[in-house]
C-alpha positions in Angstrom: 162.4 213.2 136.3 163.0 215.1 139.6 160.1 215.0 142.0 159.2 216.7 145.3 158.0 215.0 148.4 154.4 214.6 147.3 154.4 210.9 146.8 151.7 208.3 147.4 152.0 204.5 147.4 149.0 202.3 146.7 148.4 198.8 147.9 145.8 196.4 146.4 146.5 193.8 149.2 146.8 195.1 152.7 149.2 192.2 153.6 151.6 193.0 150.7 153.9 195.9 149.8 152.6 198.6 147.4 152.0 197.9 143.7 152.0 201.5 142.5 153.7 204.8 143.2 151.9 208.0 142.4 154.5 210.9 142.2 153.9 214.6 141.9 153.8 216.0 138.3 155.2 219.3 139.6 158.5 220.2 137.9 161.3 221.0 140.3 163.8 223.8 139.8 166.5 221.3 138.9 164.3 219.7 136.3 163.5 223.2 134.8 167.1 224.1 134.5 168.0 220.8 132.9 165.2 221.1 130.4 166.2 224.7 129.6 169.8 223.6 128.9 168.6 220.8 126.6 166.2 223.2 124.8 169.1 225.6 124.2 171.2 222.8 122.7 168.4 221.7 120.4 167.7 225.3 119.4 171.4 225.8 118.6 171.4 222.8 116.4 168.3 223.8 114.5 169.6 227.4 114.1 172.8 226.1 112.4 170.9 223.7 110.2 167.9 225.7 109.1 168.9 229.4 109.4 172.6 230.0 109.5 173.7 227.1 107.2 176.5 228.8 105.3 178.9 227.1 102.8 179.9 224.4 105.3 177.3 222.6 107.4 178.6 220.4 110.2 177.0 217.0 110.7 177.3 217.4 114.5 174.4 219.8 114.4 172.1 217.0 113.4 172.9 215.0 116.5 172.4 218.0 118.8 169.1 219.1 117.2 167.7 215.5 117.2 168.7 214.4 120.6 167.6 217.7 122.2 164.3 217.6 120.5 163.6 214.0 121.5 164.4 214.6 125.2 162.1 217.7 125.3 159.3 215.8 123.6 159.6 212.8 125.9 159.6 215.0 128.9 156.7 217.3 128.0 154.6 216.2 125.0 154.6 212.5 125.9 153.7 213.5 129.5 150.8 215.6 128.1 149.4 212.6 126.3 149.9 210.5 129.4 148.0 212.8 131.7 145.2 214.1 129.4 144.5 211.1 127.2 145.7 207.8 128.5 146.0 208.1 132.3 147.9 204.9 132.9 147.0 203.1 136.1 149.7 200.9 137.7 147.2 199.4 140.1 145.6 197.8 137.1 146.9 194.4 136.1 148.2 194.2 132.5 147.4 191.3 130.2 150.9 189.9 130.9 150.0 189.6 134.6 146.4 188.3 134.1 147.1 185.7 131.4 150.7 184.8 132.2 151.5 181.5 130.6 155.3 181.8 130.1 154.9 182.0 126.3 152.7 184.6 124.6 151.8 186.4 127.9 154.6 187.0 130.4 155.6 190.1 132.5 159.0 191.1 131.1 161.6 193.4 132.6 161.0 196.9 131.0 164.6 197.2 129.8 164.6 193.8 128.1 161.1 194.6 126.6 162.3 197.9 125.3 165.1 196.0 123.4 162.6 193.5 122.0 160.2 196.2 121.0 162.8 198.3 119.3 164.2 195.2 117.5 160.8 194.4 116.2 159.8 197.8 115.0 163.1 198.9 113.4 163.3 197.3 110.0 164.7 198.8 106.7 162.4 201.8 106.6 164.5 204.1 108.9 167.6 203.1 107.1 166.5 203.2 103.5 163.8 205.9 103.3 166.0 208.8 104.6 168.8 207.8 102.3 166.5 208.0 99.2 164.9 211.2 100.5 168.3 212.8 100.7 168.1 213.5 97.0 165.7 216.4 97.9 168.3 217.9 100.3 169.1 217.5 103.9 166.6 220.0 105.4 163.2 218.7 104.4 164.0 215.2 105.5 165.4 216.3 108.8 162.4 218.4 109.6 159.9 215.7 108.9 161.9 212.9 110.6 162.2 214.8 113.9 158.9 216.7 114.1 157.0 213.9 112.4 158.0 211.4 115.0 157.3 213.8 117.9 153.7 214.7 116.8 152.7 211.6 114.7 154.8 208.5 114.8 155.5 208.3 118.6 151.9 209.4 119.3 150.5 206.5 117.2 152.8 203.9 118.8 152.2 205.0 122.4 148.4 205.3 122.0 148.0 202.0 120.1 150.1 200.3 122.8 148.0 201.7 125.6 144.7 200.9 124.1 145.8 197.3 123.3 146.9 197.0 127.0 143.4 197.9 128.1 141.9 195.2 125.7 143.8 192.1 126.7 146.6 192.7 124.1 144.2 192.5 121.1 145.7 193.1 117.7 145.0 196.2 115.5 142.6 194.3 113.4 140.7 192.9 116.3 140.4 196.3 118.0 139.2 197.9 114.7 136.5 195.2 114.3 135.2 195.9 117.8 135.4 199.7 117.7 134.6 200.5 114.1 131.9 197.9 113.5 131.9 194.9 111.1 132.4 196.8 107.8 135.3 199.0 109.0 136.7 196.1 111.0 136.9 193.7 108.1 138.2 196.4 105.8 141.0 197.0 108.3 141.8 193.3 108.7 142.0 192.7 104.9 143.8 196.0 104.3 146.4 195.3 107.0 147.1 191.8 105.7 147.5 192.9 102.1 149.7 195.9 103.1 151.9 193.5 105.1 152.6 191.5 102.0 154.0 194.5 100.1 156.0 195.7 103.1 157.8 192.4 103.4 158.4 192.2 99.6 160.0 195.7 99.5 162.2 194.9 102.4 163.5 192.0 100.4 164.2 194.2 97.4 166.2 196.5 99.6 168.5 193.8 101.0 168.9 192.0 97.7 170.2 195.3 96.2 173.1 195.2 98.7 173.8 191.5 98.4 173.6 190.9 94.6 176.9 190.0 92.9 178.8 190.4 96.2 180.4 187.2 97.5 181.6 189.0 100.6 178.1 190.2 101.6 176.3 187.0 100.7 178.7 184.8 102.7 178.6 187.1 105.8 174.8 187.2 105.8 174.5 183.5 105.2 176.6 182.8 108.2 174.1 184.7 110.5 171.6 181.8 110.0 173.8 179.0 111.6 175.0 181.5 114.2 171.4 182.2 115.2 170.6 178.5 115.2 173.7 177.8 117.4 172.6 180.6 119.8 169.1 179.2 120.0 170.4 175.7 121.0 173.0 177.2 123.3 170.4 179.3 125.1 167.8 176.5 125.4 169.9 173.4 126.2 173.5 174.2 126.9 173.4 177.4 129.0 169.7 178.3 129.7 169.1 181.9 130.7 172.6 183.1 129.8 171.4 185.8 127.5 174.4 188.2 127.9 176.9 185.3 127.5 175.3 184.0 124.3 174.9 187.5 122.9 178.7 188.1 123.4 179.5 184.9 121.6 177.1 185.8 118.8 178.5 189.2 118.2 182.1 187.7 118.1 180.9 185.2 115.5 179.4 187.9 113.5 182.7 189.8 113.3 184.4 186.6 112.3 181.8 186.2 109.5 182.6 189.6 108.2 186.3 188.9 108.2 185.7 185.5 106.6 183.6 187.1 103.9 186.8 188.8 102.6 188.6 185.5 102.5 185.7 184.0 100.5 185.6 187.0 98.1 189.3 186.6 97.4 189.1 182.9 96.8 188.9 181.8 93.2 187.1 178.6 94.3 184.6 180.0 96.8 183.8 183.4 95.4 181.6 182.0 92.5 179.6 179.9 94.9 178.5 183.0 96.8 178.2 185.5 93.9 174.5 185.3 93.3 172.1 187.1 90.9 169.1 189.1 92.2 166.5 186.4 91.0 168.5 183.7 92.8 168.7 185.7 96.0 164.9 186.3 95.8 164.2 182.6 95.7 166.7 182.0 98.6 165.1 184.8 100.7 161.6 183.3 100.1 162.8 179.9 101.2 164.4 181.5 104.3 161.2 183.4 105.1 159.2 180.2 105.0 161.6 178.2 107.2 161.9 181.1 109.8 158.1 181.4 110.0 157.5 177.7 110.8 160.6 176.9 113.0 160.2 177.3 116.8 160.7 180.9 117.9 163.5 179.9 120.3 165.5 178.3 117.5 165.9 181.2 115.0 163.6 184.2 115.6 164.6 184.9 119.3 168.4 184.5 118.8 168.2 186.8 115.8 166.4 189.4 118.0 169.2 189.2 120.5 171.8 189.7 117.7 169.8 192.5 116.1 169.2 194.5 119.3 172.9 194.5 120.1 173.9 195.3 116.6 171.3 198.0 116.0 171.7 200.0 119.2 175.5 199.5 119.3 176.1 200.5 115.7 173.9 203.5 115.7 175.4 204.8 119.0 178.9 204.2 117.5 178.0 206.0 114.4 176.6 209.0 116.3 179.7 209.2 118.4 181.9 208.9 115.2 179.9 211.7 113.6 180.6 214.0 116.5 184.3 213.0 116.6 185.0 213.2 112.9 182.5 216.0 112.3 182.3 215.6 108.5 180.8 218.4 106.4 177.4 217.8 104.7 177.9 217.6 100.9 174.2 217.7 100.0 172.6 221.2 99.9 169.7 222.1 102.2 167.1 221.8 99.3 167.9 220.5 95.8 166.0 221.2 92.6 164.7 217.6 92.6 162.4 218.6 95.5 160.7 221.2 93.3 160.7 219.6 89.8 160.2 216.0 90.9 162.8 214.6 88.5 165.0 212.9 91.1 166.8 209.7 90.0 166.2 207.8 93.2 162.4 208.3 92.9 160.2 210.6 90.9 157.8 213.1 92.4 157.8 216.5 94.2 158.5 217.1 97.8 154.8 216.9 98.7 153.7 214.2 99.0 156.6 211.9 98.1 159.1 213.0 100.7 156.8 211.9 103.4 155.9 208.5 102.1 159.6 207.9 101.1 160.9 208.6 104.6 158.1 206.4 106.0 159.3 204.5 109.1 161.7 207.2 110.2 158.8 209.5 111.2 155.7 207.3 111.3 155.1 203.7 110.4 151.9 201.7 110.3 153.9 198.5 110.7 154.7 199.6 114.3 151.0 199.5 115.1 151.1 195.7 114.6 153.9 195.3 117.1 152.4 197.9 119.6 149.1 195.9 119.5 149.0 192.1 120.1 152.7 191.7 120.8 154.4 194.1 123.1 151.3 194.6 125.3 151.4 190.9 126.2 154.8 191.4 127.8 154.5 194.7 129.8 154.6 194.7 133.6 152.9 198.0 134.2 150.8 200.5 132.1 153.0 203.3 133.2 155.9 201.8 131.2 154.2 202.6 127.9 155.6 206.1 127.7 159.2 204.9 127.6 158.6 201.8 125.6 156.0 203.1 123.1 156.9 206.8 122.7 160.6 206.4 123.6 161.0 203.4 121.3 159.8 205.3 118.3 162.0 208.3 119.1 165.0 205.9 119.1 164.0 204.6 115.6 163.7 208.2 114.4 167.3 208.8 115.6 168.3 205.8 113.4 166.7 207.6 110.5 168.6 210.8 111.2 171.9 208.9 111.3 171.0 207.3 108.0 170.3 210.7 106.5 173.6 212.1 107.7 175.5 209.1 106.3 174.0 209.7 102.9 174.5 213.4 102.9 178.2 213.3 103.8 178.9 211.5 100.5 180.0 213.3 97.4 176.9 214.2 95.5 178.2 212.5 92.3 178.7 209.3 94.2 175.3 209.5 95.9 173.4 209.9 92.6 175.5 207.4 90.7 174.7 204.8 93.3 170.9 205.5 93.5 170.0 206.0 89.9 168.9 202.9 88.0 171.3 201.2 85.6 169.1 202.3 82.7 170.1 205.9 83.1 173.6 205.6 84.5 174.4 203.3 81.5 173.6 206.1 79.1 172.3 203.6 76.5 174.6 200.8 77.4 173.4 197.6 78.9 175.9 197.7 81.8 176.9 201.1 83.3 180.6 202.0 83.5 182.5 204.7 85.4 182.6 206.7 82.2 178.8 206.5 81.6 178.0 207.2 85.2 180.3 210.2 85.2 178.6 211.5 82.1 175.2 211.0 83.7 175.9 212.7 87.0 177.8 215.6 85.3 174.6 216.3 83.5 172.5 216.7 86.7 173.5 220.3 87.3 174.5 219.5 90.9 175.3 222.5 93.2 177.0 223.0 96.5 175.8 224.7 99.7 176.4 228.1 98.2 174.4 227.3 95.1 177.5 227.0 92.9 177.7 224.3 90.2 179.9 221.4 91.2 182.9 220.6 89.1 182.6 217.6 86.7 183.6 214.3 88.2 186.3 212.1 86.7 185.3 208.5 85.9 188.2 207.3 87.9 186.5 208.5 91.1 183.8 205.8 90.7 186.3 203.1 89.9 188.4 204.0 93.0 185.3 204.1 95.2 184.6 200.5 94.2 188.2 199.5 94.9 188.1 201.1 98.3 185.2 198.9 99.4 186.5 195.9 97.5 183.4 195.6 95.2 183.4 195.2 91.4 181.2 198.2 91.0 179.2 200.7 93.1 177.3 202.2 90.2 173.5 201.8 90.4 173.6 199.9 93.6 170.0 201.1 94.3 167.8 200.4 97.3 169.5 202.8 99.7 171.3 200.1 101.7 174.6 200.3 99.7 174.5 204.1 100.0 174.1 203.9 103.8 176.9 201.4 104.0 179.2 203.7 101.9 178.3 206.7 104.1 179.0 204.7 107.3 182.3 203.6 105.9 183.2 207.1 104.9 182.8 208.3 108.5 184.1 205.3 110.4 187.3 204.7 108.5 188.5 208.2 109.5 188.9 207.1 113.1 192.4 205.6 113.6 192.7 201.8 114.3 189.1 201.1 113.5 189.6 199.5 110.1 189.4 200.5 106.4 186.5 201.4 104.2 186.1 197.8 102.9 185.6 196.4 106.4 183.1 199.1 107.5 181.2 198.9 104.2 180.5 195.2 104.6 180.0 195.6 108.4 177.2 198.1 107.5 175.7 195.7 104.9 175.5 193.0 107.6 174.1 195.5 110.1 171.3 196.5 107.6 170.7 192.9 106.7 170.1 192.0 110.3 167.6 194.9 110.5 165.7 193.6 107.5 165.9 189.9 108.1 164.5 190.4 111.6 161.5 192.2 110.1 161.1 189.7 107.2 160.9 186.6 109.5 158.9 188.3 112.2 156.6 189.9 109.6 156.0 186.6 107.8 155.1 185.0 111.1 152.7 187.9 112.0 151.2 187.8 108.5 150.6 184.0 108.9 148.8 184.6 112.2 146.7 187.3 110.6 145.9 185.2 107.6 145.0 182.0 109.6 142.8 184.1 112.0 141.0 185.7 109.0 140.2 182.5 107.1 139.4 180.8 110.4 136.2 183.0 110.5 135.0 181.4 107.3 132.4 178.7 108.0 134.0 175.3 107.8 137.6 176.6 108.2 137.6 177.3 111.9 140.4 174.8 112.5 142.8 177.4 111.0 142.5 179.4 114.2 144.2 176.6 116.1 147.8 177.8 116.4 148.9 174.3 117.4 147.8 172.8 114.1 151.1 172.5 112.3 149.5 171.6 108.9 147.5 174.8 108.9 150.5 176.8 110.0 152.6 175.4 107.2 149.9 176.0 104.6 149.3 179.6 105.7 153.0 180.3 105.8 153.4 178.9 102.3 150.6 181.1 101.0 152.0 184.2 102.6 155.5 183.6 101.4 154.3 182.9 97.8 152.4 186.2 98.0 155.3 188.4 99.0 157.8 186.3 97.2 156.0 186.9 93.9 156.1 190.7 94.4 159.8 190.4 95.5 160.7 188.5 92.3 158.7 191.1 90.2 160.8 193.8 91.9 164.2 192.4 91.4 163.5 191.6 87.7 161.9 195.0 86.9 163.9 196.6 84.1 163.1 200.1 85.4 164.6 199.3 88.8 162.5 197.5 91.4 163.2 199.8 94.3 162.5 202.9 92.2 159.0 201.5 91.3 158.1 199.7 94.5 159.4 201.9 97.3 156.8 204.6 96.7 154.1 201.9 96.9 155.8 200.6 100.0 155.7 204.1 101.5 152.1 204.6 100.6 151.0 201.2 102.0 152.9 201.7 105.2 151.5 205.2 105.7 148.0 204.0 104.9 148.4 201.4 107.6 149.4 204.3 109.9 146.2 206.0 108.8 144.2 203.0 109.9 145.9 202.9 113.3 145.3 206.7 113.8 141.6 206.3 112.8 141.3 203.7 115.5 142.9 205.7 118.3 141.0 208.9 117.2 137.7 206.9 117.4 138.5 205.5 120.8 139.4 209.0 122.0 136.1 210.4 120.8 134.2 207.5 122.3 135.8 208.2 125.7 134.5 211.7 125.5 137.9 213.3 125.4 136.9 215.8 122.7 139.2 218.6 124.0 142.3 216.5 123.4 141.2 214.6 120.3 143.4 216.9 118.2 146.5 215.0 119.5 145.7 211.9 117.4 143.3 213.8 115.0 145.9 216.1 113.5 148.4 213.4 112.5 145.5 211.3 111.3 144.4 214.1 108.9 147.9 214.8 107.7 148.8 211.2 107.1 145.6 210.5 105.2 146.1 213.7 103.2 149.6 212.7 102.2 148.8 209.1 101.4 145.6 209.8 99.4 147.4 212.5 97.4 150.3 210.2 96.7 147.8 207.4 95.8 145.9 209.7 93.5 149.1 210.7 91.7 150.3 207.1 91.4 146.9 206.1 89.9 145.9 209.1 87.8 149.0 211.1 87.0 149.6 211.5 83.2 153.4 211.6 83.9 154.9 208.2 83.2 157.6 208.9 85.8 154.9 209.0 88.5 151.7 207.3 87.4 151.7 203.5 87.2 148.9 203.4 84.6 150.3 206.1 82.4 153.7 204.3 82.4 151.9 201.1 81.5 150.0 202.8 78.6 153.3 204.3 77.3 154.9 200.8 77.4 152.0 199.3 75.6 152.2 202.0 73.0 155.9 201.3 72.5 155.3 197.6 72.1 152.5 198.1 69.7 154.7 200.4 67.6 157.2 197.6 67.3 159.9 199.4 69.3 162.7 197.1 70.6 163.3 199.2 73.8 161.4 201.4 76.2 163.3 203.5 78.7 165.5 201.1 80.6 163.8 198.0 79.1 166.2 196.9 76.4 164.2 194.0 74.8 160.5 193.4 73.9 160.4 190.8 76.7 161.5 193.4 79.2 158.8 195.8 77.9 156.2 193.0 78.6 157.7 192.8 82.2 157.1 196.6 82.6 153.5 196.3 81.4 152.8 193.4 83.8 154.5 195.0 86.8 152.9 198.4 86.5 149.5 196.7 86.2 150.1 194.9 89.5 151.4 198.1 91.2 148.6 200.2 90.0 146.0 197.7 91.1 147.5 197.4 94.5 147.4 201.2 94.9 143.7 201.3 94.2 143.0 198.4 96.6 144.9 200.0 99.4 143.3 203.4 99.0 139.8 201.9 98.9 140.2 199.8 102.0 141.6 202.8 104.0 138.8 205.1 102.8 136.3 202.5 104.1 138.0 202.4 107.4 138.1 206.2 107.6 134.3 206.4 106.8 133.6 203.8 109.4 135.7 205.7 112.0 133.9 209.0 111.3 130.5 207.3 111.5 131.4 205.8 114.9 132.7 209.2 116.1 129.5 211.0 115.1 127.3 208.3 116.8 129.4 208.6 119.9 129.0 212.4 120.0 125.3 212.3 119.2 124.4 209.7 121.8 126.9 210.8 124.5 126.8 207.3 125.8 129.1 205.3 123.5 131.2 202.7 125.2 134.5 201.1 124.1 135.6 197.5 124.2 138.0 198.2 127.2 138.2 195.4 129.6 137.1 195.9 133.3 139.7 196.8 135.9 141.5 193.9 137.6 143.8 194.6 140.6 147.5 194.2 140.1 149.6 192.3 142.6 153.1 193.0 141.3 155.3 196.0 141.2 157.8 197.4 138.7 159.4 200.8 138.0 158.1 202.9 135.2 161.4 203.9 133.6 164.8 202.4 133.1 166.2 203.8 136.3 163.8 203.6 139.3 163.0 206.9 141.1 163.8 207.4 144.7 160.3 206.5 145.7 160.3 203.4 143.5 163.6 202.3 145.1 162.0 202.5 148.5 159.1 200.4 147.4 161.5 197.8 145.8 163.3 197.7 149.2 160.0 197.2 150.9 159.3 194.1 148.7 162.8 192.8 149.4 162.5 193.3 153.2 159.2 191.3 153.0 161.1 188.5 151.3 158.9 188.8 148.2 159.7 189.2 144.5 157.9 192.3 143.2 157.3 190.6 139.8 157.1 186.9 140.5 154.7 186.2 137.7 156.4 184.8 134.7 159.8 184.4 136.4 159.2 180.7 136.9 158.8 180.3 133.2 162.2 181.6 132.2 
């Protein structure tokens, strides 16, 4: 941001350099011109996507519309939130400075922290949700991903981060207990914990969909574990502090793992060892989750974060550049008939509410609130960095979602629907789908192009050749979204000379997605273990579970958490109706309900602070998210349509079993019908539990708000002001005034952020 000469520096110690820079919020002429150019670029992209369209829609317009919109939002809307609601104070010490212990609390360079924060929040959601939502057309998903993040997702992340900063880095559940009272607080804690279980389980279903029966993929992903362990030992004992060095080695080893995966897949001896079924992979993933949650952070979790950050940011940037260079046409129409009739093969249900819960993390994610509270706040140097880390980090994840949507939409529609429909329908009555049955299925979907004309029938050989191109046995019914994204990335990347063939990029993309997901699974399992041990530690006689150093308690709580999500994971991968098709809507609902809890909390704090005029900023997304999730929950619980309602599907399966039928939909045996009955009962029960907990939290929040307005004297749990004695710039690049202050610290022979440096 350009600034004029109205700059003030503030000292908290007269004998030391300034700890804060207060710069004018006036927009200079240069900044106005720059913003106007960015706005024109964004408007051009939106015009071509939403208004002009035509028979050929270029994928480049997605990049321009998204990036332009994000920059304008970060410059203006995030600044509005900063000035009117949060008012960050850089003279105030953050929890990282006050409680610095070199472990949980430690002031961390804003650029490094942005990478850690982004690695933690970006799981499978922004990759998979947009891919599945593409069945409704490219336009609805694009609109929600971009405008949803600007007015909802990034608002939630930024405000939760700031409020946790002002409360010693307390977690979402702890803040809810203090601000909403005991009933709302405990409902939030139990609700958040149970929702975490389903989120982790569905992430596992997604990655297993990409790894099952693929020796190349399983070998490559398996190798990331010893690579991460090597990096942990290297960084701690061999070359301490050499993060860039070990990250370079790690990325090189990852590329070797991908290349080695092809050798394994071509080996008659090794290929069978790494060709695993979905149930086997589920058990392996559960074992990995337990080990990752109890091993020291430096040994596995931290090295994987390094790998993930490099791979995530680098791959998405590379894909964005490739899309601009290759400029492939979008094959999916703006809106498909599946958005209106709700008969989509990837998931059933109409555009409202199911588009919003399917896209999930790409626009708003409740899981982010767990990272923005209790984790990232313990590492921030200055409150003023929250806009870039909290709001900017979520914008970055939204861009990942846009790239995933584009990758899915550049694929031939027949290929997209053949990959995302469950085997029960692509098989057309056969136990195992073939190119012939898949072609018959997709040819009957009445697919149309951008001009509304029916697409020509596809030849079965197209599906066979698509599998050969990526060196897989089959690409039919590779559900879960991850294989589709990998295919889309391969379709774009292989068109750039000298960058490899489709097979390389397909398996590179699978590893890329797996790193996203495994990072979230191991970190999520650890977080869930902390939450569970803290919760049961409040029970009389079980207080020892709150002691994080008690290894026995940590192992027991980890085992319970892993068994919980592992059971749902196993249920998903053995579901005859397709685990991702049944579980992803529940995942989306649960994740968005968690966002509803977070928004209820920040809305309550806003009202308690007396900021009624600006309460609409968190209030509108709170209302919309609760409307969407409660509508979706109602339909999943009470809908009479077996394609949507869990209980109606269960009743239909029971009726089929009682009538002596040997098959039901995709279930081909009586035993599989029993599995459908069991799974739908679990899913339906969880839907009810989640909705009830969130309604309790909402009622408690509204009660706290009414009491605050009536009394006019309500106070929050915000900690008292403590003077800061360190200095750090607010953004990635220091402003001119911040550079002068940094120089002043240097001239004084002082380190502006000495706290925590001695621990590294």
